Residue frames as qw, qx, qy, qz and C-alpha x, y, z in Angstrom:
[[0.670, -0.496, 0.502, -0.230, -7.76, 13.13, -108.95],
 [0.176, 0.407, -0.880, -0.170, -5.41, 10.20, -109.68],
 [0.792, -0.124, -0.487, -0.346, -6.99, 6.79, -110.06],
 [0.355, -0.506, 0.629, -0.471, -7.25, 5.10, -106.69],
 [0.675, -0.005, -0.729, -0.116, -7.08, 1.46, -105.65],
 [0.595, -0.481, 0.420, -0.488, -8.50, 0.14, -102.39],
 [0.515, 0.269, -0.814, -0.024, -6.78, -3.20, -101.79],
 [0.715, -0.369, 0.320, -0.500, -8.51, -5.78, -99.58],
 [0.497, 0.299, -0.814, -0.005, -6.69, -9.02, -98.82],
 [0.553, -0.331, 0.551, -0.530, -7.43, -11.90, -96.48],
 [0.136, -0.108, 0.983, 0.054, -8.04, -15.65, -96.17],
 [0.309, -0.255, -0.762, -0.509, -11.02, -17.61, -97.47],
 [0.425, -0.576, -0.695, -0.070, -14.35, -16.95, -95.77],
 [0.328, -0.249, -0.378, 0.829, -13.25, -13.81, -93.91],
 [0.155, 0.808, 0.504, -0.263, -15.86, -11.68, -95.67],
 [0.263, -0.433, 0.268, 0.819, -13.48, -9.65, -97.82],
 [0.116, 0.238, 0.706, 0.657, -15.45, -10.15, -101.07],
 [0.131, -0.754, -0.643, -0.032, -18.74, -9.11, -99.47],
 [0.287, -0.753, -0.127, 0.579, -17.13, -6.03, -97.93],
 [0.286, -0.223, 0.465, 0.808, -15.33, -5.16, -101.16],
 [0.073, 0.469, 0.729, 0.493, -18.53, -5.39, -103.24],
 [0.197, -0.837, -0.500, 0.101, -20.55, -3.27, -100.80],
 [0.359, -0.619, 0.055, 0.696, -17.75, -0.75, -100.42],
 [0.256, 0.032, 0.565, 0.784, -17.42, -0.35, -104.19],
 [0.046, -0.670, -0.666, -0.325, -21.17, 0.28, -104.43],
 [0.328, -0.813, -0.349, 0.331, -21.08, 2.76, -101.55],
 [0.279, -0.675, 0.184, 0.657, -18.16, 4.84, -102.85],
 [0.638, 0.727, 0.077, -0.243, -18.94, 4.35, -106.57],
 [0.102, -0.612, 0.729, 0.290, -15.70, 2.53, -107.42],
 [0.767, 0.268, -0.485, -0.322, -15.32, -0.42, -109.79],
 [0.730, -0.413, 0.508, -0.197, -15.28, -3.76, -107.96],
 [0.645, 0.453, -0.603, -0.121, -12.85, -6.45, -109.13],
 [0.856, -0.380, 0.310, -0.163, -12.76, -9.85, -107.42],
 [0.202, 0.656, -0.711, -0.151, -9.23, -11.09, -108.14],
 [0.405, -0.163, 0.885, -0.161, -9.98, -14.54, -106.68],
 [0.713, 0.460, 0.388, -0.359, -12.91, -14.94, -109.06],
 [0.473, 0.721, -0.417, -0.288, -10.48, -14.58, -111.95],
 [0.024, -0.396, 0.918, -0.023, -8.51, -17.62, -110.77],
 [0.555, 0.192, 0.725, -0.360, -11.79, -19.44, -110.30],
 [0.655, 0.634, 0.013, -0.412, -12.78, -18.59, -113.88],
 [0.305, 0.613, -0.712, -0.158, -9.47, -19.92, -115.16],
 [0.290, -0.172, 0.916, -0.217, -9.94, -23.07, -113.06],
 [0.675, 0.404, 0.434, -0.439, -13.38, -23.53, -114.61],
 [0.584, 0.674, -0.324, -0.316, -11.88, -23.31, -118.09],
 [0.065, 0.491, -0.869, 0.017, -9.15, -25.81, -117.20],
 [0.439, 0.025, 0.840, -0.317, -11.61, -28.33, -115.74],
 [0.680, 0.531, 0.279, -0.423, -14.08, -27.95, -118.61],
 [0.467, 0.684, -0.500, -0.252, -11.23, -28.50, -121.06],
 [0.993, -0.110, -0.008, -0.041, -10.54, -31.90, -119.42],
 [0.430, 0.656, -0.510, 0.354, -6.91, -30.96, -118.84],
 [0.758, -0.258, -0.498, 0.331, -5.04, -32.86, -116.13],
 [0.322, -0.940, -0.060, -0.090, -4.82, -30.58, -113.10],
 [0.707, -0.515, 0.270, 0.404, -1.14, -31.60, -112.83],
 [0.647, 0.413, 0.334, 0.547, -0.35, -30.48, -116.40],
 [0.257, -0.716, -0.110, 0.640, 1.28, -27.19, -115.43],
 [0.248, -0.158, 0.497, 0.817, 2.55, -26.41, -118.92],
 [0.004, 0.473, 0.732, 0.490, -0.89, -26.69, -120.52],
 [0.233, -0.797, -0.504, 0.236, -2.52, -24.65, -117.73],
 [0.287, -0.539, 0.105, 0.785, 0.03, -21.87, -118.24],
 [0.145, 0.106, 0.632, 0.754, -0.76, -21.83, -121.96],
 [0.113, -0.680, -0.696, -0.201, -4.48, -21.50, -121.24],
 [0.300, -0.760, -0.302, 0.492, -3.79, -18.63, -118.82],
 [0.271, -0.256, 0.328, 0.868, -2.01, -16.76, -121.63],
 [0.055, -0.196, -0.659, -0.724, -5.00, -16.94, -123.94],
 [0.114, -0.564, -0.799, 0.173, -8.00, -16.89, -121.57],
 [0.059, -0.462, -0.191, -0.864, -10.44, -13.98, -121.86],
 [0.369, -0.540, -0.675, 0.342, -11.57, -12.89, -118.37],
 [0.048, 0.362, 0.040, 0.930, -13.29, -9.61, -117.61],
 [0.049, -0.475, -0.695, 0.537, -15.62, -7.84, -115.16],
 [0.120, -0.222, -0.336, -0.907, -18.66, -5.98, -116.48],
 [0.564, -0.404, -0.202, -0.691, -21.83, -4.88, -114.70],
 [0.516, -0.480, 0.556, -0.440, -20.70, -6.64, -111.49],
 [0.973, 0.077, 0.175, -0.131, -20.42, -9.99, -113.28],
 [0.326, -0.547, 0.684, 0.355, -17.38, -12.05, -114.22],
 [0.785, 0.528, -0.074, -0.316, -17.09, -13.13, -117.83],
 [0.539, -0.340, 0.714, 0.290, -15.13, -16.10, -119.14],
 [0.234, 0.042, 0.756, 0.610, -14.66, -16.09, -122.90],
 [0.227, -0.157, -0.340, -0.899, -17.63, -13.73, -123.23],
 [0.582, -0.426, -0.615, -0.318, -20.03, -15.66, -120.97],
 [0.410, -0.613, 0.326, -0.591, -21.19, -14.87, -117.42],
 [0.698, 0.026, -0.708, 0.108, -19.90, -17.57, -115.05],
 [0.276, -0.553, 0.390, -0.683, -20.76, -16.15, -111.61],
 [0.866, -0.263, 0.175, -0.388, -22.53, -19.35, -110.49],
 [0.931, 0.247, -0.257, 0.081, -20.25, -21.88, -112.12],
 [0.404, 0.547, -0.524, 0.512, -17.09, -20.58, -110.43],
 [0.423, -0.474, 0.478, -0.607, -18.61, -21.26, -106.99],
 [0.926, -0.027, -0.293, -0.238, -19.09, -24.97, -107.61],
 [0.775, -0.559, 0.294, 0.019, -17.39, -27.42, -105.24],
 [0.884, 0.211, 0.160, 0.385, -15.07, -28.73, -107.97],
 [0.308, 0.794, -0.103, 0.514, -13.68, -25.21, -108.33],
 [0.509, -0.792, 0.230, -0.247, -13.21, -24.88, -104.55],
 [0.913, -0.285, 0.260, 0.134, -11.14, -28.06, -104.53],
 [0.799, 0.244, 0.241, 0.493, -8.82, -27.12, -107.39],
 [0.207, 0.948, 0.068, 0.233, -8.45, -23.35, -107.56],
 [0.431, -0.840, 0.312, 0.105, -5.60, -23.09, -105.04],
 [0.795, -0.074, 0.462, 0.387, -3.55, -25.60, -107.07],
 [0.522, 0.637, 0.331, 0.460, -3.86, -23.51, -110.23],
 [0.085, -0.980, -0.021, -0.179, -3.43, -20.21, -108.38],
 [0.663, -0.643, 0.287, 0.254, -0.11, -21.43, -106.94],
 [0.773, 0.271, 0.307, 0.484, 1.54, -21.70, -110.39],
 [0.301, -0.555, 0.034, 0.775, 3.90, -18.68, -110.70],
 [0.120, -0.010, 0.551, 0.826, 3.51, -18.15, -114.46],
 [0.113, -0.624, -0.735, -0.241, -0.27, -18.39, -114.15],
 [0.277, -0.759, -0.359, 0.467, -0.21, -15.66, -111.50],
 [0.250, -0.341, 0.271, 0.865, 1.91, -13.43, -113.74],
 [0.019, 0.269, 0.696, 0.666, -0.57, -13.80, -116.59],
 [0.225, -0.721, -0.654, -0.039, -3.61, -13.15, -114.39],
 [0.320, -0.632, -0.177, 0.684, -1.94, -10.12, -112.74],
 [0.165, -0.062, 0.436, 0.882, -1.44, -8.63, -116.19],
 [0.145, -0.527, -0.705, -0.451, -5.17, -9.00, -116.87],
 [0.353, -0.718, -0.516, 0.305, -6.05, -7.50, -113.47],
 [0.285, -0.472, 0.039, 0.833, -3.87, -4.45, -114.03],
 [0.089, 0.147, 0.590, 0.789, -5.18, -4.00, -117.55],
 [0.212, -0.625, -0.672, -0.336, -8.86, -3.95, -116.58],
 [0.390, -0.700, -0.385, 0.458, -8.07, -1.52, -113.74],
 [0.364, 0.019, 0.190, 0.912, -6.56, 1.13, -115.99],
 [0.109, -0.299, -0.260, -0.912, -8.40, 4.46, -115.84],
 [0.586, -0.542, -0.485, -0.356, -10.69, 3.38, -113.00],
 [0.301, -0.491, 0.567, -0.588, -11.05, 3.89, -109.27],
 [0.713, 0.030, -0.678, -0.177, -11.02, 0.30, -108.05],
 [0.616, -0.457, 0.521, -0.375, -11.83, -1.83, -105.03],
 [0.717, 0.294, -0.618, -0.133, -10.07, -5.16, -105.48],
 [0.685, -0.500, 0.449, -0.282, -10.01, -8.09, -103.09],
 [0.836, 0.328, -0.440, -0.001, -7.85, -11.17, -103.08],
 [0.874, -0.424, -0.060, 0.230, -4.79, -12.58, -101.37],
 [0.632, -0.190, 0.137, 0.739, -1.95, -10.52, -102.84],
 [0.240, 0.865, 0.339, 0.283, -3.61, -7.30, -103.99],
 [0.222, -0.970, 0.093, -0.020, -1.74, -5.04, -101.60],
 [0.645, -0.534, 0.449, 0.312, 1.55, -6.97, -101.72],
 [0.521, -0.037, 0.663, 0.536, 1.91, -7.78, -105.43],
 [0.339, 0.637, 0.603, 0.339, -0.83, -6.52, -107.75],
 [0.050, 0.859, 0.113, 0.498, -1.06, -2.97, -106.40],
 [0.651, -0.229, -0.410, 0.596, 1.78, -2.43, -103.89],
 [0.148, 0.023, -0.096, 0.984, 1.19, 1.34, -104.15],
 [0.199, -0.624, -0.703, -0.277, -2.56, 1.18, -103.51],
 [0.158, -0.652, 0.015, -0.741, -4.19, 4.25, -101.98],
 [0.501, -0.443, 0.519, -0.532, -5.16, 2.21, -98.92],
 [0.521, 0.140, -0.837, -0.095, -4.82, -1.46, -97.97],
 [0.686, -0.368, 0.315, -0.543, -6.85, -3.68, -95.65],
 [0.320, 0.160, -0.934, 0.004, -6.26, -7.23, -94.42],
 [0.679, -0.243, 0.086, -0.688, -9.56, -8.76, -93.39],
 [0.327, 0.145, -0.929, 0.094, -9.62, -11.96, -91.36],
 [0.723, -0.363, 0.067, -0.584, -11.81, -13.98, -88.95],
 [0.503, -0.359, 0.766, -0.176, -11.52, -17.10, -86.81],
 [0.115, 0.133, -0.918, -0.354, -11.43, -20.45, -88.60],
 [0.136, 0.371, 0.877, -0.274, -14.67, -21.51, -86.90],
 [0.295, 0.652, 0.269, -0.645, -16.52, -18.42, -88.04],
 [0.233, 0.482, -0.556, -0.636, -15.20, -18.63, -91.57],
 [0.025, -0.030, -0.985, -0.170, -16.29, -22.27, -91.83],
 [0.201, 0.515, 0.722, -0.416, -19.77, -21.45, -90.52],
 [0.288, 0.635, -0.052, -0.715, -20.15, -18.63, -93.03],
 [0.188, 0.320, -0.777, -0.509, -19.10, -20.86, -95.91],
 [0.078, 0.235, 0.966, -0.080, -21.56, -23.55, -94.79],
 [0.266, 0.608, 0.455, -0.593, -24.36, -20.99, -94.69],
 [0.259, 0.538, -0.403, -0.694, -23.49, -19.91, -98.24],
 [0.130, 0.125, -0.930, -0.319, -23.60, -23.47, -99.55],
 [0.108, 0.378, 0.876, -0.281, -26.80, -24.34, -97.70],
 [0.279, 0.584, 0.176, -0.742, -28.45, -21.20, -99.05],
 [0.325, 0.396, -0.596, -0.618, -27.90, -22.59, -102.55],
 [0.870, 0.010, -0.062, -0.488, -29.85, -25.72, -101.60],
 [0.719, 0.283, -0.623, 0.121, -26.97, -28.11, -101.00],
 [0.795, -0.605, -0.044, -0.017, -26.15, -30.02, -97.82],
 [0.430, 0.659, -0.463, 0.409, -22.73, -29.59, -96.26],
 [0.804, -0.420, -0.334, 0.255, -20.67, -30.84, -93.34],
 [0.180, -0.973, 0.129, -0.064, -19.10, -28.16, -91.13],
 [0.684, -0.523, 0.428, 0.274, -16.02, -30.25, -90.34],
 [0.723, 0.328, 0.425, 0.435, -15.38, -30.92, -94.03],
 [0.240, 0.909, 0.131, 0.315, -15.60, -27.21, -94.79],
 [0.433, -0.865, 0.244, 0.065, -13.30, -26.39, -91.89],
 [0.766, -0.219, 0.465, 0.387, -10.72, -28.85, -93.21],
 [0.574, 0.609, 0.350, 0.420, -11.00, -27.40, -96.72],
 [0.002, -0.980, 0.010, -0.197, -10.43, -23.88, -95.42],
 [0.618, -0.672, 0.357, 0.199, -7.45, -24.97, -93.32],
 [0.759, 0.098, 0.465, 0.445, -5.94, -26.65, -96.37],
 [0.381, 0.805, 0.248, 0.380, -6.59, -23.56, -98.50],
 [0.289, -0.947, 0.137, -0.003, -5.01, -21.31, -95.84],
 [0.712, -0.433, 0.438, 0.338, -1.91, -23.49, -95.77],
 [0.668, 0.376, 0.447, 0.462, -1.61, -23.64, -99.57],
 [0.199, 0.916, 0.186, 0.295, -2.15, -19.90, -99.98],
 [0.341, -0.919, 0.196, -0.019, 0.23, -18.84, -97.21],
 [0.670, -0.453, 0.513, 0.288, 3.07, -21.24, -98.04],
 [0.760, 0.561, 0.248, 0.216, 3.15, -21.05, -101.84],
 [0.626, -0.161, 0.131, 0.751, 6.46, -19.77, -103.19],
 [0.165, 0.271, 0.325, 0.891, 4.98, -17.08, -105.44],
 [0.286, -0.373, -0.095, -0.877, 2.83, -14.27, -104.00],
 [0.332, -0.271, -0.872, 0.238, 1.80, -16.00, -100.75],
 [0.357, -0.785, -0.384, -0.330, -1.14, -14.82, -98.67],
 [0.529, -0.235, -0.390, 0.716, 0.25, -12.30, -96.21],
 [0.080, -0.927, -0.322, 0.172, -0.61, -8.97, -94.68],
 [0.471, 0.634, -0.038, 0.611, 1.16, -6.05, -96.33],
 [0.452, -0.127, -0.433, 0.769, 3.25, -4.03, -93.88],
 [0.083, 0.018, 0.083, -0.993, 1.09, -0.96, -94.44],
 [0.410, -0.359, -0.678, -0.493, -2.26, -2.78, -94.45],
 [0.414, -0.321, 0.373, -0.766, -4.90, -2.15, -91.79],
 [0.206, -0.048, -0.976, 0.052, -5.87, -5.37, -89.98],
 [0.568, -0.158, 0.101, -0.801, -9.60, -5.93, -89.38],
 [0.008, -0.035, -0.993, 0.114, -10.93, -9.04, -87.60],
 [0.464, -0.178, -0.329, -0.803, -14.57, -9.56, -88.63],
 [0.369, -0.206, -0.893, 0.154, -15.32, -12.26, -86.03],
 [0.158, -0.553, -0.680, 0.455, -18.55, -11.40, -84.27],
 [0.052, 0.428, -0.009, -0.902, -19.09, -8.26, -86.35],
 [0.580, 0.626, 0.486, -0.190, -21.92, -7.52, -88.75],
 [0.589, 0.394, 0.377, 0.596, -21.22, -6.66, -92.38],
 [0.043, 0.913, 0.198, 0.354, -22.38, -3.09, -91.83],
 [0.558, -0.801, 0.116, 0.182, -20.11, -2.68, -88.80],
 [0.713, -0.163, 0.383, 0.564, -17.07, -3.80, -90.78],
 [0.415, 0.636, 0.392, 0.519, -18.05, -1.68, -93.77],
 [0.159, -0.970, -0.105, -0.150, -18.30, 1.42, -91.60],
 [0.654, -0.607, 0.250, 0.375, -14.86, 0.74, -90.08],
 [0.643, 0.174, 0.439, 0.604, -13.37, 0.49, -93.58],
 [0.194, 0.820, 0.323, 0.430, -15.07, 3.71, -94.70],
 [0.404, -0.911, -0.001, 0.088, -13.85, 5.53, -91.59],
 [0.679, -0.375, 0.347, 0.527, -10.26, 4.53, -92.33],
 [0.498, 0.460, 0.443, 0.587, -10.59, 5.65, -95.95],
 [0.046, -0.942, -0.218, -0.251, -11.86, 9.03, -94.79],
 [0.568, -0.756, 0.157, 0.285, -8.96, 9.34, -92.34],
 [0.662, -0.061, 0.440, 0.604, -6.61, 8.67, -95.26],
 [0.061, 0.472, -0.168, -0.863, -8.23, 11.54, -97.16],
 [0.212, 0.233, 0.873, 0.372, -10.64, 9.59, -99.28],
 [0.246, 0.181, 0.054, -0.951, -13.41, 12.16, -98.77],
 [0.284, -0.178, -0.834, -0.437, -16.28, 9.70, -99.18],
 [0.102, 0.209, 0.700, -0.675, -18.51, 10.77, -96.26],
 [0.451, 0.348, 0.092, -0.817, -21.15, 12.19, -98.55],
 [0.418, 0.204, -0.740, -0.486, -21.36, 9.14, -100.82]]
């Protein structure tokens, strides 16, 4: 069987990463969080004390950065950074760095390289449109702004931090605008992607819908 890619795109807080992780576990594919790779790069930029407006220097770092996925963890220069890339400072700056065209080209090269020889579930914002336009199957997962903000608040509060719902809603709106209007690889639904609105649905309900579509496409994963 040829290597297969399940592409899952969508806006922040829609649940695509959770669904992608669980799906990869269920069907025994390798999970790759493309957004986490931009977060890892953002972490390196911020920790290097580089001005966030210094595009040239950020591009240079993106050429040399070592980012990888192993054992369901993301590694930056050989170290696990799963927790660090979810910090608020990363949330506030990642979309700026991810909007730089040459940075995206460099990260896409890394994403394609680590996917070679594997069956992959990858989530992000341009997986089905740019990274893997010929993916076996594509999904675009979304949810209402209110629900996405509430989910993000719950995540932050679960880590022991206080948060304001309105602030989170504004951050998500800003991220949506930045992602969907950037010149290079904007957030958009691929023409052949299956749209799933997760508002009011449980994770298991959404996961089952995704699996059903994969089976209809000939994925043959009922027994997994």
